[in-house]
N, C-alpha and C positions, 0 to 999 in steps of 0.2 A: 503494500497500499504505498509505504514511503518510498518508493523506487517510482509510481507512476505523479507521486505531488510533488516529487522532487524537478521533473520535466519546467523548468522555469522557463526553458530557452525559445521554447514554440511562442509563449504569451509576449516577451519580446520581439519576437517575427512580426509578430499578427498589430502589436502597438504600430513599429515600423512602417507596417503595409500599408495601417487607417490612417497614421501621418500622410506617407508620401501620396495617401488618394486623397486626402485633403489638400494636400498642398497642388494637386494637378489639380482640382477641381477651382482652386483657388485661380491657379493660372489661368485657365478654360473662361473661369467666371470675367478675368480682368479681362481678357481678349475680348471678349462680348463689348463688355461696357464700354470698352476705347472704341469698340470697333462703331457702337452706337453716339459716341459723343463726338467723333469723329464724323458721322454725317448729319447728325446736329449743328455741328458747328458751318460743314460745307451750307446745308440746308438754310441758317441764320446769314452766313454772308451772300449768300446767292437772294436774298428776300432783302436783305440790307443795300444790295448792288441794287434790287431792282428796286425799291423806294426811293434811292438817291437817284437813277434816271428819271423815273416819272416826276420827281422833284424839279430834278433840272429841265425837262423836255414839255411840263405843262408851265412852265414862268416861263 
């Protein structure tokens, strides 16, 4: 019984794999957020440019 209880290595491996999985998820999430913020910035820039053009052409 003490033999099976003494297997501590497997638990450590689980911990590290959980940590690795969590960090991979964080990286994926960050990539997605970066992509969204990039497109949001592009859209805002296009809208601003369009507004500026409209403002200049109507005056």
